[in-house]
N, C-alpha and C positions, 0 to 999 in steps of 0.2 A: 177523244181531249176535244173533238169540237162541245161537245156536252158541256167538260167541262170550263168552255172558255164562257160559252150560251153562259151560266147556272155562276162565276162571275163578273160579269154580262151585268146580269139581273139585279146582281146582290146589289155594285158598283149602285146604280141608278135609284135601288129604293129604301137605302140606307141611311142614317144620316152623316155628316164626315168628321162629326166623334168618335163611332162604330166603327170606320172606314179611314181615320187619321191619325185617329185617338188627341183629339184633339176637338172645343169646342168651341163654334162665335162666338166674339168678346160683340156683336150686334146686339142692341136696346142694353147695354151691362147702363147702369148708370149705382151712386154709390151716394141713395140717399143721409145719409150717416153722417155725411160731416161737414151739410147748413148747418154755418152758425158756429164750425171750426177756423181758421184761421186758413187762407190760398196755401201754407207752406207744409201746416197742418197733413189738411188734403191731400200734395203733392205726394209727399213722403209715402200714407200709406198708395196710395195709386196704386207710385212705384216698387212700392213693399213685398205689392200682394200682384203686380204684372210688366216685369221688367224690357219687353218687347214692347211697348204704349207711349206712346208719346206723349207728354204730361205737359199744357203748361197755362201759369197765373193769368188772365184777363184782365184786367176793369172792368167795369160794369156800364156799358155801350161806345165801345173798342170796335173800331171798323176790323173783320176780319176775312175771308173768305165764308160763300159760304156752301162750301163743296162738305158730300160724308166721306170721311174717311172709318173705318173701324180698326185706323191703328192707333188711332191719336182718340185727348180728350183732348178738353176744354175745361177752367174750372173760374168757374166766372162769380169774383170778388167783387164786394162791396167798396166805396170811401175809406169803412172802418180796415177794411182789408178778408174779412171773415165771404166765408162759401152764400152767398146768398139762394143760388139754386143750386137745385141736384149734378152732381157730377154725368155726363155721361158719353159712353166712346159716340165718337163722330166727329 
């Protein structure tokens, strides 16, 4: 029994989260293909692909918190309402 516990512990230490828990991290995920689309189109695409993410459209130059969150995507749009930078998790 001790050997099995040790083996499970070692596997957990060396395995990636996706192998252990069946999911992959959203950290670093971005959507460069949405640059030039409207903010609403980008929001719909991201929400359809990943419903668990909190997605918001933010006008360029707006004040916002600088905390990093792996459950959030901010879509930066210009005055024309078009995405001007690849939306990314954070």
